[in-house]
NUVEXLUM-733396 format. One record per residue: residue number from 1; residue in three letters; chain; x, y, z of N, C-alpha, C, CB in turn. Coordinates in nm, 4 decimals. Glycine has a CB too. Layout:
+-----+-----+-------+----------+----------+----------+----------+----------+----------+----------+----------+----------+----------+----------+----------+
!   n ! res ! chain !      n_u !      n_v !      n_w !     ca_u !     ca_v !     ca_w !      c_u !      c_v !      c_w !     cb_u !     cb_v !     cb_w !
+-----+-----+-------+----------+----------+----------+----------+----------+----------+----------+----------+----------+----------+----------+----------+
! NUM ! ALA !     A !        X !        Y !        Z !        X !        Y !        Z !        X !        Y !        Z !        X !        Y !        Z !
...
+-----+-----+-------+----------+----------+----------+----------+----------+----------+----------+----------+----------+----------+----------+----------+
This chain:
+-----+-----+-------+----------+----------+----------+----------+----------+----------+----------+----------+----------+----------+----------+----------+
!   n ! res ! chain !      n_u !      n_v !      n_w !     ca_u !     ca_v !     ca_w !      c_u !      c_v !      c_w !     cb_u !     cb_v !     cb_w !
+-----+-----+-------+----------+----------+----------+----------+----------+----------+----------+----------+----------+----------+----------+----------+
!   1 ! PRO !     A !   0.0823 !  -0.1206 !   0.0000 !   0.0000 !   0.0000 !   0.0000 !   0.0861 !   0.1262 !   0.0000 !  -0.0933 !   0.0003 !   0.1211 !
!   2 ! TYR !     A !   0.0282 !   0.2306 !  -0.0508 !   0.0987 !   0.3588 !  -0.0566 !   0.1135 !   0.4186 !   0.0825 !   0.0249 !   0.4569 !  -0.1486 !
!   3 ! LYS !     A !   0.2275 !   0.4806 !   0.1058 !   0.2532 !   0.5486 !   0.2322 !   0.2491 !   0.7001 !   0.2140 !   0.3888 !   0.5057 !   0.2895 !
!   4 ! TYR !     A !   0.2953 !   0.7470 !   0.0978 !   0.3051 !   0.8901 !   0.0702 !   0.2169 !   0.9280 !  -0.0478 !   0.4507 !   0.9299 !   0.0427 !
!   5 ! HIS !     A !   0.1566 !   1.0453 !  -0.0385 !   0.0801 !   1.1029 !  -0.1490 !   0.1513 !   1.2317 !  -0.1880 !  -0.0717 !   1.1292 !  -0.1094 !
!   6 ! LEU !     A !   0.2148 !   1.2315 !  -0.3036 !   0.2898 !   1.3463 !  -0.3530 !   0.2032 !   1.4235 !  -0.4508 !   0.4224 !   1.3020 !  -0.4199 !
!   7 ! LEU !     A !   0.1873 !   1.5532 !  -0.4249 !   0.1044 !   1.6394 !  -0.5097 !   0.1890 !   1.7506 !  -0.5689 !  -0.0135 !   1.6985 !  -0.4296 !
!   8 ! ASN !     A !   0.1823 !   1.7667 !  -0.7001 !   0.2433 !   1.8817 !  -0.7664 !   0.1304 !   1.9806 !  -0.7935 !   0.3189 !   1.8402 !  -0.9003 !
!   9 ! LEU !     A !   0.1337 !   2.0954 !  -0.7251 !   0.0265 !   2.1944 !  -0.7394 !   0.0616 !   2.3065 !  -0.8361 !  -0.0068 !   2.2533 !  -0.6050 !
!  10 ! SER !     A !   0.1688 !   2.2923 !  -0.9104 !   0.2148 !   2.3990 !  -0.9984 !   0.2155 !   2.3539 !  -1.1439 !   0.3541 !   2.4455 !  -0.9571 !
!  11 ! LYS !     A !   0.2030 !   2.4502 !  -1.2330 !   0.2188 !   2.4233 !  -1.3760 !   0.3565 !   2.4678 !  -1.4241 !   0.1088 !   2.4941 !  -1.4569 !
!  12 ! ASN !     A !   0.4373 !   2.5189 !  -1.3333 !   0.5725 !   2.5654 !  -1.3619 !   0.6629 !   2.4453 !  -1.3917 !   0.6285 !   2.6485 !  -1.2429 !
!  13 ! ASP !     A !   0.7385 !   2.4523 !  -1.5019 !   0.8252 !   2.3407 !  -1.5412 !   0.9331 !   2.3114 !  -1.4378 !   0.8900 !   2.3701 !  -1.6748 !
!  14 ! LYS !     A !   0.9880 !   2.4145 !  -1.3757 !   1.0931 !   2.3947 !  -1.2755 !   1.0374 !   2.3206 !  -1.1534 !   1.1537 !   2.5308 !  -1.2328 !
!  15 ! VAL !     A !   0.9179 !   2.3576 !  -1.1119 !   0.8541 !   2.2906 !  -0.9986 !   0.8215 !   2.1460 !  -1.0353 !   0.7256 !   2.3660 !  -0.9553 !
!  16 ! LYS !     A !   0.7774 !   2.1233 !  -1.1589 !   0.7492 !   1.9864 !  -1.2036 !   0.8751 !   1.9012 !  -1.1986 !   0.6913 !   1.9867 !  -1.3463 !
!  17 ! LEU !     A !   0.9879 !   1.9564 !  -1.2411 !   1.1139 !   1.8815 !  -1.2347 !   1.1503 !   1.8471 !  -1.0907 !   1.2274 !   1.9620 !  -1.2996 !
!  18 ! THR !     A !   1.1277 !   1.9414 !  -0.9997 !   1.1538 !   1.9163 !  -0.8574 !   1.0640 !   1.8041 !  -0.8063 !   1.1318 !   2.0449 !  -0.7740 !
!  19 ! ALA !     A !   0.9359 !   1.8097 !  -0.8391 !   0.8415 !   1.7061 !  -0.7952 !   0.8782 !   1.5703 !  -0.8546 !   0.6974 !   1.7438 !  -0.8349 !
!  20 ! ASP !     A !   0.9170 !   1.5688 !  -0.9818 !   0.9579 !   1.4433 !  -1.0457 !   1.0800 !   1.3838 !  -0.9762 !   0.9881 !   1.4662 !  -1.1947 !
!  21 ! GLU !     A !   1.1756 !   1.4687 !  -0.9402 !   1.2961 !   1.4228 !  -0.8713 !   1.2616 !   1.3660 !  -0.7331 !   1.3974 !   1.5383 !  -0.8577 !
!  22 ! ILE !     A !   1.1744 !   1.4355 !  -0.6612 !   1.1305 !   1.3867 !  -0.5298 !   1.0632 !   1.2505 !  -0.5451 !   1.0333 !   1.4881 !  -0.4626 !
!  23 ! TYR !     A !   0.9786 !   1.2369 !  -0.6459 !   0.9116 !   1.1087 !  -0.6698 !   1.0125 !   0.9973 !  -0.6972 !   0.8139 !   1.1210 !  -0.7876 !
!  24 ! ARG !     A !   1.1090 !   1.0238 !  -0.7855 !   1.2093 !   0.9219 !  -0.8183 !   1.2873 !   0.8779 !  -0.6946 !   1.3060 !   0.9749 !  -0.9246 !
!  25 ! GLU !     A !   1.3323 !   0.9739 !  -0.6157 !   1.4124 !   0.9414 !  -0.4977 !   1.3299 !   0.8697 !  -0.3905 !   1.4735 !   1.0686 !  -0.4395 !
!  26 ! LEU !     A !   1.2125 !   0.9216 !  -0.3635 !   1.1292 !   0.8642 !  -0.2581 !   1.0785 !   0.7251 !  -0.2957 !   1.0112 !   0.9563 !  -0.2285 !
!  27 ! SER !     A !   1.0461 !   0.7048 !  -0.4232 !   0.9913 !   0.5754 !  -0.4649 !   1.0965 !   0.4646 !  -0.4656 !   0.9296 !   0.5875 !  -0.6030 !
!  28 ! LYS !     A !   1.2221 !   0.4994 !  -0.4500 !   1.3259 !   0.3969 !  -0.4352 !   1.3137 !   0.3263 !  -0.3004 !   1.4659 !   0.4594 !  -0.4496 !
!  29 ! LYS !     A !   1.2533 !   0.3954 !  -0.2023 !   1.2462 !   0.3423 !  -0.0664 !   1.1041 !   0.3164 !  -0.0179 !   1.3135 !   0.4367 !   0.0275 !
!  30 ! GLU !     A !   1.0075 !   0.3866 !  -0.0741 !   0.8692 !   0.3789 !  -0.0256 !   0.7718 !   0.3725 !  -0.1428 !   0.8362 !   0.5001 !   0.0646 !
!  31 ! GLU !     A !   0.6490 !   0.3327 !  -0.1136 !   0.5416 !   0.3361 !  -0.2129 !   0.4825 !   0.4770 !  -0.2144 !   0.4311 !   0.2285 !  -0.1814 !
!  32 ! VAL !     A !   0.4795 !   0.5390 !  -0.3333 !   0.4367 !   0.6781 !  -0.3461 !   0.3277 !   0.6887 !  -0.4520 !   0.5563 !   0.7696 !  -0.3818 !
!  33 ! LEU !     A !   0.2175 !   0.7523 !  -0.4162 !   0.1133 !   0.7873 !  -0.5122 !   0.1417 !   0.9305 !  -0.5555 !  -0.0325 !   0.7719 !  -0.4506 !
!  34 ! TYR !     A !   0.1666 !   0.9508 !  -0.6848 !   0.2087 !   1.0814 !  -0.7363 !   0.0984 !   1.1400 !  -0.8228 !   0.3406 !   1.0696 !  -0.8171 !
!  35 ! ASN !     A !   0.0426 !   1.2529 !  -0.7797 !  -0.0613 !   1.3221 !  -0.8556 !   0.0011 !   1.4446 !  -0.9206 !  -0.1821 !   1.3622 !  -0.7641 !
!  36 ! ASP !     A !   0.0329 !   1.4322 !  -1.0490 !   0.0899 !   1.5442 !  -1.1236 !  -0.0029 !   1.5889 !  -1.2368 !   0.2270 !   1.5057 !  -1.1803 !
!  37 ! ARG !     A !  -0.1304 !   1.5500 !  -1.2272 !  -0.2263 !   1.5874 !  -1.3320 !  -0.2395 !   1.7389 !  -1.3417 !  -0.3640 !   1.5240 !  -1.3046 !
!  38 ! GLN !     A !  -0.2450 !   1.7874 !  -1.4629 !  -0.2564 !   1.9308 !  -1.4866 !  -0.3993 !   1.9742 !  -1.5192 !  -0.1643 !   1.9712 !  -1.5991 !
!  39 ! ASP !     A !  -0.4905 !   1.8786 !  -1.5322 !  -0.6266 !   1.9104 !  -1.5749 !  -0.7231 !   1.9380 !  -1.4600 !  -0.6799 !   1.7983 !  -1.6571 !
!  40 ! ILE !     A !  -0.6733 !   1.9366 !  -1.3351 !  -0.7591 !   1.9696 !  -1.2212 !  -0.6902 !   2.0751 !  -1.1352 !  -0.7916 !   1.8427 !  -1.1370 !
!  41 ! SER !     A !  -0.7681 !   2.1436 !  -1.0556 !  -0.7155 !   2.2539 !  -0.9746 !  -0.6395 !   2.2015 !  -0.8527 !  -0.8298 !   2.3464 !  -0.9295 !
!  42 ! PRO !     A !  -0.5545 !   2.2855 !  -0.7937 !  -0.4866 !   2.2464 !  -0.6698 !  -0.5850 !   2.2076 !  -0.5593 !  -0.3976 !   2.3599 !  -0.6213 !
!  43 ! GLY !     A !  -0.6956 !   2.2797 !  -0.5499 !  -0.7962 !   2.2476 !  -0.4487 !  -0.8550 !   2.1084 !  -0.4669 !  -0.9069 !   2.3500 !  -0.4519 !
!  44 ! GLU !     A !  -0.8790 !   2.0706 !  -0.5926 !  -0.9307 !   1.9360 !  -0.6206 !  -0.8282 !   1.8294 !  -0.5828 !  -0.9684 !   1.9226 !  -0.7694 !
!  45 ! LYS !     A !  -0.7008 !   1.8562 !  -0.6109 !  -0.5952 !   1.7609 !  -0.5746 !  -0.5885 !   1.7426 !  -0.4232 !  -0.4586 !   1.8085 !  -0.6283 !
!  46 ! LEU !     A !  -0.5961 !   1.8531 !  -0.3497 !  -0.5905 !   1.8450 !  -0.2035 !  -0.7131 !   1.7727 !  -0.1477 !  -0.5802 !   1.9858 !  -0.1426 !
!  47 ! ALA !     A !  -0.8298 !   1.8007 !  -0.2043 !  -0.9521 !   1.7337 !  -0.1588 !  -0.9447 !   1.5832 !  -0.1849 !  -1.0756 !   1.7936 !  -0.2291 !
!  48 ! GLU !     A !  -0.8948 !   1.5446 !  -0.3020 !  -0.8787 !   1.4023 !  -0.3327 !  -0.7810 !   1.3362 !  -0.2364 !  -0.8308 !   1.3837 !  -0.4769 !
!  49 ! ALA !     A !  -0.6722 !   1.4067 !  -0.2062 !  -0.5724 !   1.3518 !  -0.1136 !  -0.6353 !   1.3256 !   0.0229 !  -0.4521 !   1.4480 !  -0.0995 !
!  50 ! ASP !     A !  -0.7184 !   1.4186 !   0.0686 !  -0.7860 !   1.3997 !   0.1974 !  -0.8817 !   1.2807 !   0.1930 !  -0.8624 !   1.5268 !   0.2365 !
!  51 ! LEU !     A !  -0.9515 !   1.2634 !   0.0808 !  -1.0444 !   1.1506 !   0.0676 !  -0.9714 !   1.0168 !   0.0637 !  -1.1288 !   1.1666 !  -0.0582 !
!  52 ! ILE !     A !  -0.8589 !   1.0121 !  -0.0057 !  -0.7818 !   0.8878 !  -0.0153 !  -0.7233 !   0.8528 !   0.1204 !  -0.6694 !   0.9004 !  -0.1208 !
!  53 ! GLY !     A !  -0.6736 !   0.9540 !   0.1910 !  -0.6323 !   0.9349 !   0.3296 !  -0.5047 !   0.8567 !   0.3529 !  -0.7384 !   0.8689 !   0.4005 !
!  54 ! LEU !     A !  -0.4034 !   0.8770 !   0.2698 !  -0.2751 !   0.8112 !   0.2944 !  -0.2080 !   0.8729 !   0.4173 !  -0.1824 !   0.8226 !   0.1701 !
!  55 ! PRO !     A !  -0.1164 !   0.8001 !   0.4819 !  -0.0561 !   0.8499 !   0.6067 !   0.0159 !   0.9844 !   0.5947 !   0.0405 !   0.7490 !   0.6576 !
!  56 ! TYR !     A !   0.0823 !   1.0086 !   0.4802 !   0.1603 !   1.1317 !   0.4663 !   0.1295 !   1.1999 !   0.3335 !   0.3111 !   1.1019 !   0.4771 !
!  57 ! ARG !     A !   0.1068 !   1.3313 !   0.3400 !   0.0840 !   1.4109 !   0.2191 !   0.2038 !   1.5021 !   0.1979 !  -0.0481 !   1.4939 !   0.2296 !
!  58 ! LEU !     A !   0.2577 !   1.5004 !   0.0767 !   0.3704 !   1.5847 !   0.0393 !   0.3262 !   1.6746 !  -0.0751 !   0.4950 !   1.4992 !  -0.0010 !
!  59 ! VAL !     A !   0.3458 !   1.8052 !  -0.0594 !   0.3020 !   1.9009 !  -0.1604 !   0.4216 !   1.9791 !  -0.2115 !   0.1948 !   1.9965 !  -0.1036 !
!  60 ! VAL !     A !   0.4329 !   1.9868 !  -0.3437 !   0.5337 !   2.0694 !  -0.4085 !   0.4576 !   2.1753 !  -0.4876 !   0.6302 !   1.9840 !  -0.5014 !
!  61 ! SER !     A !   0.4951 !   2.3020 !  -0.4678 !   0.4264 !   2.4114 !  -0.5369 !   0.5229 !   2.5274 !  -0.5567 !   0.3012 !   2.4576 !  -0.4575 !
!  62 ! ASP !     A !   0.4718 !   2.6345 !  -0.6166 !   0.5532 !   2.7550 !  -0.6342 !   0.5949 !   2.8133 !  -0.4997 !   0.4764 !   2.8600 !  -0.7153 !
!  63 ! LYS !     A !   0.5180 !   2.7890 !  -0.3969 !   0.5439 !   2.8475 !  -0.2648 !   0.6449 !   2.7694 !  -0.1813 !   0.4153 !   2.8577 !  -0.1886 !
!  64 ! THR !     A !   0.6759 !   2.6456 !  -0.2186 !   0.7653 !   2.5642 !  -0.1353 !   0.9129 !   2.5835 !  -0.1688 !   0.7298 !   2.4183 !  -0.1499 !
!  65 ! HIS !     A !   0.9434 !   2.6466 !  -0.2803 !   1.0812 !   2.6852 !  -0.3162 !   1.1817 !   2.5712 !  -0.3038 !   1.1263 !   2.7998 !  -0.2292 !
!  66 ! GLY !     A !   1.1577 !   2.4608 !  -0.3739 !   1.2510 !   2.3492 !  -0.3752 !   1.2374 !   2.2539 !  -0.2583 !   1.3882 !   2.4009 !  -0.3785 !
!  67 ! GLN !     A !   1.1528 !   2.2870 !  -0.1631 !   1.1261 !   2.1967 !  -0.0517 !   0.9886 !   2.1348 !  -0.0744 !   1.1331 !   2.2716 !   0.0865 !
!  68 ! LEU !     A !   0.9387 !   2.0656 !   0.0253 !   0.8040 !   2.0125 !   0.0139 !   0.7290 !   2.0345 !   0.1432 !   0.8066 !   1.8639 !  -0.0219 !
!  69 ! GLU !     A !   0.5998 !   2.0471 !   0.1284 !   0.5121 !   2.0648 !   0.2446 !   0.4736 !   1.9256 !   0.2931 !   0.3839 !   2.1515 !   0.2093 !
!  70 ! PHE !     A !   0.5023 !   1.8970 !   0.4180 !   0.4810 !   1.7649 !   0.4763 !   0.3659 !   1.7721 !   0.5759 !   0.6102 !   1.7127 !   0.5451 !
!  71 ! LYS !     A !   0.2703 !   1.6795 !   0.5620 !   0.1568 !   1.6762 !   0.6542 !   0.1215 !   1.5314 !   0.6861 !   0.0344 !   1.7505 !   0.5942 !
!  72 ! LYS !     A !   0.1088 !   1.5034 !   0.8157 !   0.0603 !   1.3725 !   0.8592 !  -0.0920 !   1.3741 !   0.8556 !   0.1127 !   1.3367 !   1.0025 !
!  73 ! ARG !     A !  -0.1512 !   1.2635 !   0.8169 !  -0.2974 !   1.2564 !   0.8043 !  -0.3686 !   1.2880 !   0.9352 !  -0.3389 !   1.1186 !   0.7561 !
!  74 ! ASN !     A !  -0.3124 !   1.2455 !   1.0471 !  -0.3804 !   1.2624 !   1.1754 !  -0.3451 !   1.3928 !   1.2470 !  -0.3478 !   1.1468 !   1.2648 !
!  75 ! GLU !     A !  -0.2775 !   1.4853 !   1.1785 !  -0.2441 !   1.6156 !   1.2364 !  -0.2907 !   1.7268 !   1.1441 !  -0.0923 !   1.6273 !   1.2622 !
!  76 ! ASN !     A !  -0.3171 !   1.8430 !   1.2008 !  -0.3621 !   1.9566 !   1.1201 !  -0.2483 !   2.0434 !   1.0695 !  -0.4564 !   2.0409 !   1.1997 !
!  77 ! LYS !     A !  -0.1332 !   2.0386 !   1.1355 !  -0.0234 !   2.1277 !   1.0973 !   0.0585 !   2.0696 !   0.9825 !   0.0671 !   2.1545 !   1.2172 !
!  78 ! THR !     A !   0.1165 !   2.1598 !   0.9045 !   0.2064 !   2.1213 !   0.7965 !   0.3442 !   2.1792 !   0.8258 !   0.1532 !   2.1701 !   0.6579 !
!  79 ! GLN !     A !   0.4454 !   2.1161 !   0.7691 !   0.5833 !   2.1605 !   0.7881 !   0.6531 !   2.1625 !   0.6534 !   0.6589 !   2.0688 !   0.8882 !
!  80 ! LEU !     A !   0.7471 !   2.2564 !   0.6365 !   0.8321 !   2.2557 !   0.5182 !   0.9533 !   2.1696 !   0.5483 !   0.8742 !   2.4002 !   0.4769 !
!  81 ! ARG !     A !   0.9827 !   2.0757 !   0.4589 !   1.0965 !   1.9854 !   0.4770 !   1.1673 !   1.9647 !   0.3446 !   1.0511 !   1.8500 !   0.5354 !
!  82 ! ASN !     A !   1.2913 !   1.9186 !   0.3532 !   1.3568 !   1.8729 !   0.2316 !   1.3490 !   1.7207 !   0.2295 !   1.5055 !   1.9230 !   0.2239 !
!  83 ! LEU !     A !   1.3826 !   1.6614 !   0.1176 !   1.3657 !   1.5173 !   0.1008 !   1.4468 !   1.4377 !   0.2022 !   1.4052 !   1.4765 !  -0.0396 !
!  84 ! LYS !     A !   1.5655 !   1.4825 !   0.2347 !   1.6517 !   1.4100 !   0.3289 !   1.5894 !   1.4007 !   0.4677 !   1.7878 !   1.4778 !   0.3383 !
!  85 ! GLU !     A !   1.5074 !   1.4974 !   0.5041 !   1.4438 !   1.4979 !   0.6363 !   1.3331 !   1.3930 !   0.6496 !   1.3867 !   1.6352 !   0.6651 !
!  86 ! LEU !     A !   1.2911 !   1.3341 !   0.5391 !   1.1854 !   1.2329 !   0.5453 !   1.2370 !   1.0988 !   0.5950 !   1.1219 !   1.2155 !   0.4089 !
!  87 ! PHE !     A !   1.3679 !   1.0796 !   0.5873 !   1.4252 !   0.9498 !   0.6258 !   1.5131 !   0.9612 !   0.7467 !   1.5044 !   0.8904 !   0.5121 !
+-----+-----+-------+----------+----------+----------+----------+----------+----------+----------+----------+----------+----------+----------+----------+
């Protein structure tokens, strides 16, 4: 089963490359569901992530500046982290 839900909330090519890199690195060690669809809004992606309910949500966007937003399903707070901090 998937442990991480990775969401790319940007249409920016640089952010997409960052999200793709995070997916490649993280999927070497864990099962990752990666939502990089461009045909739905960021709000729809976040709502779907909440409905699916995986243990950890990771968000990459224009606002994260090369890091990712980390959120545990059972907590309300989010944190900015880099990939190395996940392990």
